[in-house]
Backbone as ProteinMPNN parsed JSONL, in Angstrom:
{"seq_chain_A": "MEELVGFCAQCGKPIHCLHGFLNGVVSRETETLYCFPCHDKQKEMEHTTPDKCHK", "coords_chain_A": {"N_chain_A": [[125.743, 96.329, 125.002], [126.939, 93.315, 126.328], [129.658, 91.554, 127.477], [131.351, 88.622, 128.584], [134.249, 88.794, 130.426], [135.931, 87.549, 132.25], [136.596, 85.938, 135.422], [136.429, 86.911, 138.872], [139.425, 86.797, 140.74], [139.443, 86.388, 143.397], [136.764, 85.934, 144.485], [135.393, 84.618, 142.55], [133.296, 85.667, 141.022], [131.547, 86.388, 138.04], [132.93, 88.642, 135.624], [132.077, 91.276, 133.531], [132.289, 93.098, 130.479], [130.775, 96.027, 129.872], [129.189, 97.759, 127.474], [131.68, 98.63, 126.488], [133.041, 99.242, 128.77], [134.976, 98.036, 131.479], [133.734, 96.041, 134.022], [135.127, 95.759, 136.516], [138.355, 95.384, 138.047], [141.747, 95.374, 136.981], [144.57, 94.215, 138.408], [147.602, 95.972, 138.671], [150.086, 95.056, 139.521], [149.981, 92.193, 139.51], [148.491, 91.615, 137.301], [145.887, 90.598, 137.599], [142.447, 89.846, 137.602], [139.773, 91.438, 139.332], [136.64, 91.773, 141.006], [134.79, 94.817, 141.837], [134.064, 94.981, 144.702], [135.831, 93.07, 145.928], [138.288, 94.086, 145.159], [138.219, 96.563, 146.545], [138.242, 95.612, 149.16], [140.752, 94.403, 149.229], [142.475, 96.599, 148.916], [141.914, 98.023, 151.261], [142.992, 96.24, 153.15], [145.664, 96.415, 152.5], [146.311, 98.932, 153.306], [145.933, 99.033, 156.044], [147.337, 99.088, 159.265], [148.96, 96.81, 161.494], [147.74, 96.363, 164.83], [149.32, 97.83, 167.582], [151.024, 96.541, 170.446], [149.912, 97.37, 173.655], [151.547, 98.362, 176.503]], "CA_chain_A": [[126.347, 95.01, 124.761], [127.56, 92.745, 127.576], [130.587, 90.449, 127.13], [132.048, 88.06, 129.726], [135.718, 88.976, 130.32], [136.592, 86.575, 133.093], [136.069, 85.78, 136.786], [137.216, 87.556, 139.966], [140.383, 85.883, 141.26], [139.179, 86.194, 144.833], [135.473, 85.343, 144.858], [134.879, 83.823, 141.413], [132.156, 86.356, 140.428], [131.855, 86.727, 136.604], [133.105, 90.05, 135.353], [131.697, 91.606, 132.177], [132.586, 94.344, 129.824], [129.454, 96.538, 129.581], [129.255, 98.87, 126.524], [133.049, 99.062, 126.368], [133.658, 99.511, 130.112], [135.225, 96.862, 132.283], [132.994, 96.066, 135.282], [135.996, 95.192, 137.49], [139.69, 96.02, 138.1], [142.883, 94.534, 136.715], [145.737, 94.587, 139.307], [148.808, 96.361, 137.937], [151.216, 94.26, 139.953], [149.862, 90.806, 139.165], [147.629, 91.486, 136.12], [144.86, 89.695, 138.014], [141.141, 90.429, 137.477], [138.987, 91.494, 140.535], [135.409, 92.566, 141.017], [135.011, 96.007, 142.618], [134.075, 94.766, 146.134], [137.034, 92.364, 146.312], [139.386, 95.046, 145.005], [138.161, 97.535, 147.649], [138.674, 94.92, 150.382], [142.172, 94.155, 149.132], [143.097, 97.906, 149.098], [141.761, 98.327, 152.644], [143.913, 95.426, 153.872], [147.03, 96.889, 152.221], [146.593, 100.203, 153.965], [145.777, 98.96, 157.495], [148.573, 98.671, 159.999], [148.634, 95.906, 162.616], [147.601, 97.016, 166.11], [150.56, 97.77, 168.375], [150.747, 96.12, 171.808], [149.957, 98.414, 174.681], [152.115, 97.805, 177.738]], "C_chain_A": [[127.093, 94.59, 125.98], [128.385, 91.517, 127.097], [131.302, 89.922, 128.339], [133.575, 88.186, 129.455], [136.478, 87.913, 131.056], [135.95, 86.474, 134.443], [137.003, 86.401, 137.78], [138.113, 86.473, 140.535], [140.142, 85.54, 142.668], [137.878, 85.438, 145.107], [134.824, 84.478, 143.753], [133.672, 84.444, 140.702], [132.487, 86.631, 138.957], [131.899, 88.247, 136.459], [132.895, 90.283, 133.869], [132.274, 92.939, 131.725], [131.202, 94.83, 129.347], [129.61, 97.811, 128.733], [130.697, 99.492, 126.47], [133.711, 99.389, 127.694], [133.799, 98.262, 130.916], [134.544, 97.007, 133.623], [133.855, 95.376, 136.399], [137.363, 95.957, 137.402], [140.758, 94.942, 137.761], [144.058, 95.064, 137.579], [146.972, 94.881, 138.47], [149.961, 95.427, 138.278], [151.147, 92.824, 139.394], [149.093, 90.533, 137.904], [146.482, 90.491, 136.398], [143.497, 90.501, 137.96], [140.341, 90.301, 138.807], [137.706, 92.196, 140.331], [135.649, 93.764, 141.931], [135.019, 95.778, 144.15], [135.365, 94.066, 146.635], [138.263, 93.299, 146.212], [139.417, 96.071, 146.134], [138.649, 96.852, 148.938], [140.206, 94.738, 150.392], [142.932, 95.489, 149.4], [143.018, 98.29, 150.561], [142.779, 97.522, 153.503], [145.337, 95.907, 153.669], [147.4, 98.128, 153.013], [146.331, 100.169, 155.494], [147.057, 98.51, 158.126], [148.162, 97.764, 161.14], [148.62, 96.757, 163.934], [148.87, 96.795, 166.913], [150.131, 97.344, 169.799], [150.822, 97.307, 172.71], [150.436, 97.806, 175.938], [151.721, 98.695, 178.911]], "O_chain_A": [[127.796, 95.386, 126.603], [127.884, 90.611, 126.431], [131.841, 90.728, 129.096], [134.09, 87.753, 128.424], [137.51, 87.424, 130.597], [134.808, 86.909, 134.591], [138.218, 86.427, 137.58], [137.655, 85.359, 140.793], [140.59, 84.49, 143.129], [137.86, 84.451, 145.842], [133.87, 83.734, 143.984], [133.076, 83.788, 139.847], [133.599, 87.064, 138.654], [131.107, 89.003, 137.023], [133.464, 89.575, 133.038], [132.685, 93.773, 132.531], [130.541, 94.17, 128.546], [130.108, 98.824, 129.223], [130.863, 100.71, 126.413], [134.876, 99.787, 127.704], [132.847, 97.49, 131.036], [134.755, 98.008, 134.308], [133.352, 94.519, 137.126], [137.472, 97.009, 136.772], [140.674, 93.791, 138.19], [144.459, 96.222, 137.463], [147.337, 94.067, 137.622], [150.732, 95.051, 137.395], [152.136, 92.308, 138.872], [149.018, 89.39, 137.453], [146.15, 89.659, 135.553], [143.469, 91.696, 138.252], [140.235, 89.203, 139.353], [137.651, 93.147, 139.551], [136.593, 93.754, 142.721], [135.887, 96.319, 144.835], [135.913, 94.455, 147.666], [139.142, 93.289, 147.073], [140.488, 96.42, 146.631], [139.389, 97.455, 149.715], [140.857, 94.898, 151.424], [143.962, 95.46, 150.073], [143.986, 98.847, 151.08], [143.349, 98.055, 154.455], [146.148, 95.814, 154.59], [148.559, 98.373, 153.349], [146.498, 101.191, 156.16], [147.773, 97.661, 157.595], [147.083, 97.952, 161.703], [149.381, 97.712, 164.094], [149.428, 95.698, 166.92], [149.064, 97.714, 170.288], [151.695, 98.163, 172.557], [149.845, 96.846, 176.432], [152.091, 98.414, 180.051]]}, "name": "protein", "num_of_chains": 1, "seq": "MEELVGFCAQCGKPIHCLHGFLNGVVSRETETLYCFPCHDKQKEMEHTTPDKCHK"}
């Protein structure tokens, strides 16, 4: 069984519940729904540090 749950807050892709499993991620901080690729990109951006200037 496939049921539409909502849309990714970043790219707009439809996110479904497939046989009782959410095919996406709900952010704990903002309670926002993301597809897996957008969630992975967001996690990568949170953990990268800006390049330091080399003098």
